[in-house]
N, C-alpha and C positions, 0 to 999 in steps of 0.2 A: 615202559613205568606200568605198574599196579596200584589199584586201586585198594588201601589199608589202612589201620591205624598207624598213629606217626610213632614213630622210633627214633631213636639215635642213628639219623641220616646219615652216612659216610658222604662225603665231597673230594672233589681233588684237592680243595686246600687245607680238609680236616680230614685226613683219612681213618683216622677213630673214631669220628661221628662225636666225638667228645661236645662241641659248641651248640650241638643240634640239642641236646640233653638238657630241656630247660623246662620250667612249670606251664608254660603257655602252650608247649607241644602235646603234654599228656593227655591222653582221650579223644584228640581229635583225629579228623581221618582226612586222606587225600592222597594224591599220588605220590607213592616211593619206589624206590630203585628194585628191581628183583638181585635175588644174592648175586653176588661177583661184581655188581656195577656200583659205581658211585657216579654221583649227581656233581655235572658241572653248566653251571648256571642253572638250565630247567629242562636239563637232558642228561640222561643216564648213558654213560658210557664205561666201557671197559677201565678197570683200575690201571691198564698199560698202557692207557691214553693220558695218564693223569701225573707222569712222573717221567724221570730218565732214568739210565742204567747207565753206571759206573763200572765199566769191565774191570779196570785194575781191581778195585776193592770190589767187587761181584756184588753189589748192592743198589738199590733201587732210593734214589732222592725224589721226592716230590716236587714241585713247581712253587719257586721261590726261595727254596731251600738250599744251601752249599753243602761244600764238603770239601777238605781238605786232608791232603795224602800225609801219610806215617812222618815223613820227615819236613812238613811244610814247605815243599816246593812246588805244590800246584792246587788250584782252586779251580774247583769246577763248580757253575752254576745251573739249576733246571728252570729255564725259562722257556714258558710255552712248549713245553715237553720237547725243547732242546738245550741238549748237553755244552755247554761252554766253559772250557776249562784253559787257564792262562797260567804262567808261569807265576809264580808267589815266592816270597821269601822274607823270614825274620829280622830284624833290626838286630844289629849287633848287641843292643842292650835288650833283649829277647829269648825268649825259650819258646821250642816249638812243645805245646804240651796238653793233655784233656782235662779242663775242668767242666764240670757239670753237663757233663757225657757232650760235651763243643771242642773237637781239635782244632785249635789256632794257635798265632802267636800269641804270646801273653808278655808285657813288658817286666822288666826286671823291678825287685823292690827299689825305690827313690825315681824311678820313672814313671810315665806316663804316656798314653797313648793307644793306638789300635793293633799295637804289635809289629807293624810293619814299618811303622814310624813310632820311636820312643825317645821322647825329651826326658831331660834330669828334674825333676821337679823343682828343686833349690840349689844354689852354690857355695850359700850362707845362711845366717840367721836373720842379716839386713833383708835380704831376699825373701824370706819368710814374712817381715813384719811388713815389709813394700806390698806383698800380696794379698794383704789385707789379714794377716792370724796376729791379732794383737793380744793374744792368750797365754802367758807363761807356757812352756812346756817343752817334751820333748818330739823333733824335728828328725826328719832322714834329709842328708844331704850330700849332695856328692859336689865338693868343689873344681873349680877350672884347675885344669891339669893334673887333676886325682886319676892316678892308672887304678886303684883300687876300686872295691865295693864301695856303696852310697852306705855311710854309718850315722848312727843316732847323734845327736846333739841336744845337749838342753839350753831352751833359748828363753832369754829376758827381753821381755815385752815393754817394760816402763820408760817412761821418758824419753818417749822417740823412740826405742824398741831395736830390736834386733843386735843384741849381745850375746854372745854364745859363752855360757857359763860351764863349770866342771859338772860331768854329769856325775850324778850320786844313787849309788846301788845302797839299797838298804837289807 
């Protein structure tokens, strides 16, 4: 460590140093890490000791982060500078995709879950009503035994609710 002005200090948890950039830091002095080193607790260590190398992807992931391979068959996590990889697969009602720069399994429309397990949202308008949705509206359902994709229906929720009505298009 060296003594100097407070800066946006890179840490193992925050390699870009963004969390240290706050108004209380500016103008103060203290011990900071030399270039190429990152703060880990109260010690400066080599950046390579803050992360894990994923050979398959030729990339480094930091502690606490995960990496999912291109076809979502393997998930690797970095914990205490150790890479732990395990088999991974998407639910039959999910797709392996990248959203907001994160590759993982995402449930198809009409399903909810973590991508590894996806459950149908509702089978009919009565189930929508029973789940506490008391406003008339368009809902996505997947009836029991239906082999097609989930589809939208109009649900009328008055007088006990759960009534399926024709979907009107303007």
